[in-house]
C-alpha positions as CSV (number, residue, x, y, z in Angstrom):
1,M,36.6,-30.3,15.3
2,R,35.8,-28.8,11.8
3,R,32.7,-30.3,11.3
4,L,31.7,-28.6,14.4
5,F,33.0,-25.1,13.9
6,A,31.8,-25.0,9.9
7,P,27.8,-25.1,11.0
8,L,28.7,-22.5,13.8
9,L,30.5,-20.3,11.5
10,V,27.6,-20.3,8.9
11,A,25.4,-19.7,11.7
12,A,27.5,-16.8,13.1
13,L,27.7,-15.1,9.8
14,A,24.0,-15.3,8.3
15,F,22.8,-14.0,12.0
16,P,23.9,-9.9,11.3
17,V,22.0,-10.6,7.7
18,Q,19.0,-11.9,9.2
19,A,18.9,-9.2,11.5
20,Q,19.6,-6.6,9.2
21,E,16.5,-8.1,7.1
22,E,14.5,-8.0,10.2
23,D,15.4,-4.4,10.8
24,S,14.9,-3.5,7.0
25,L,11.3,-5.1,7.3
26,R,10.6,-2.9,10.7
27,L,11.7,0.1,9.2
28,A,9.6,-0.7,6.0
29,R,6.8,-1.5,8.3
30,L,7.5,2.0,10.0
31,V,7.4,3.6,6.7
32,V,4.2,1.9,5.6
33,E,2.5,2.9,8.7
34,S,3.9,6.4,8.9
35,S,3.2,7.6,5.5
36,G,-0.5,7.1,5.4
37,L,-0.2,4.1,3.1
38,S,-1.8,1.5,5.8
39,R,-4.5,4.1,6.2
40,S,-5.4,3.5,2.9
41,F,-5.8,-0.5,3.3
42,H,-8.1,0.1,6.8
43,G,-9.8,2.7,4.4
44,L,-10.6,-0.5,1.9
45,T,-11.5,-2.6,4.6
46,E,-14.2,0.1,6.0
47,A,-15.3,0.3,2.9
48,M,-16.3,-3.1,2.4
49,R,-17.7,-2.9,5.7
50,A,-20.0,-0.2,4.2
51,D,-20.6,-2.4,1.0
52,F,-21.9,-5.2,3.7
53,S,-23.9,-2.5,5.7
54,R,-25.4,-1.4,2.3
55,A,-27.2,-4.9,1.8
56,A,-29.1,-4.3,5.0
57,V,-31.2,-1.5,2.7
58,T,-32.5,-4.6,0.2
59,R,-33.0,-6.8,3.7
60,P,-34.5,-4.9,6.3
61,D,-35.1,-8.0,8.2
62,L,-31.2,-8.7,8.2
63,A,-30.2,-5.0,9.2
64,G,-29.5,-5.8,13.2
65,D,-28.0,-8.9,13.0
66,L,-25.6,-7.6,9.9
67,Q,-24.7,-5.0,12.2
68,A,-23.8,-7.0,15.3
69,A,-22.1,-9.5,13.1
70,L,-20.0,-6.5,11.4
71,A,-19.2,-5.3,14.9
72,D,-18.0,-8.7,15.9
73,M,-15.6,-9.0,12.7
74,Q,-13.9,-5.9,13.3
75,P,-10.8,-7.8,14.1
76,A,-11.0,-9.9,11.1
77,F,-11.2,-6.5,9.3
78,D,-8.5,-5.2,11.0
79,A,-6.1,-8.2,10.6
80,E,-6.8,-8.2,6.7
81,A,-5.6,-4.6,6.9
82,D,-2.8,-5.7,9.0
83,E,-1.9,-8.5,6.5
84,M,-1.6,-6.4,3.8
85,T,0.5,-3.5,5.6
86,G,2.8,-6.3,6.0
87,K,3.1,-7.2,2.2
88,A,3.6,-3.7,1.6
89,A,6.3,-3.5,4.0
90,A,7.9,-6.7,2.3
91,I,7.9,-4.9,-0.8
92,Y,9.2,-1.5,0.4
93,A,12.5,-3.6,2.1
94,Q,12.8,-5.5,-1.3
95,K,12.9,-2.1,-3.3
96,L,14.7,0.4,-0.9
97,S,18.1,-0.2,1.4
98,R,18.0,0.0,5.0
99,R,19.8,3.5,4.7
100,E,17.1,4.9,2.5
101,L,14.0,3.3,4.7
102,A,15.8,4.9,7.7
103,D,15.6,8.2,5.6
104,C,12.3,7.9,4.7
105,A,11.3,7.0,8.6
106,V,13.0,9.7,9.7
107,F,11.0,12.3,7.2
108,F,7.8,10.8,8.0
109,A,8.5,11.2,11.8
110,G,9.4,14.8,11.4
111,P,7.0,17.7,11.0
112,S,7.1,18.1,7.2
113,G,6.2,14.2,7.0
114,K,3.5,14.3,9.3
115,A,2.3,17.7,7.5
116,Y,2.7,15.6,4.2
117,V,0.6,12.7,5.5
118,A,-1.9,14.9,6.9
119,A,-2.6,16.6,3.8
120,Q,-2.6,13.6,1.7
121,P,-6.1,12.7,1.3
122,A,-6.9,16.2,0.6
123,I,-4.4,15.9,-2.3
124,L,-5.4,12.8,-4.0
125,A,-9.3,14.0,-3.6
126,E,-8.4,17.1,-5.6
127,L,-6.1,15.3,-7.6
128,G,-8.0,12.2,-8.8
129,P,-10.7,14.0,-11.0
130,I,-7.8,15.9,-12.5
131,L,-6.0,12.9,-13.3
132,E,-8.9,11.1,-14.6
133,D,-9.5,14.3,-16.9
134,W,-5.8,14.1,-17.7
135,R,-5.8,10.7,-18.7
136,R,-8.9,10.9,-21.0
137,T,-7.5,13.9,-22.7
138,A,-3.8,12.3,-23.2
139,S,-5.5,9.2,-24.4
140,V,-7.4,10.9,-27.1
141,T,-4.4,13.2,-27.8
142,L,-1.7,10.2,-28.3
143,T,-4.4,7.8,-29.8
144,T,-4.9,10.8,-32.5
145,R,-1.1,10.8,-32.9
146,L,-0.8,7.5,-33.5
147,R,-3.1,7.1,-36.1
148,E,-1.6,9.7,-37.6
149,K,1.9,8.4,-37.5
150,L,0.5,5.3,-39.0
151,R,-1.5,6.7,-41.6
152,A,1.7,8.0,-42.8
153,K,2.9,4.7,-43.2
154,G,-0.3,3.8,-44.9
155,K,-1.5,1.5,-42.3
156,D,-5.0,2.2,-40.4
157,F,-5.4,2.0,-36.9
């Protein structure tokens, strides 16, 4: 009797953990999608499509066939972006608790979260050049300071 009961008990105890993990993964996927992150993955596959389309410029004889093949392949591009969404969701589920994921999901479903997601592309577009300038300036400044510190110790860098 004990031999039969033990596996059932283990299975019964494991089920809530598995259900919680599945719920966390579901919430994580919702956060990835509602935060706009999955939109980025779709944007990257669209950039790939555009790269393939540009190939038609150098091969005009392939232009029509290339566009038809790309249209036929749209489900494959979508599947690639969806796969990346799943991978991102798995990482989110590992790094955030179920409660934190639920809080994020509520935020992104609300008016402030939706406004955040809607503004994100414009913010990132504006932030990109600023970030690049900052990186370049900070690199020069910090390299100079590092060299000064090493020179003070008689080292050359």
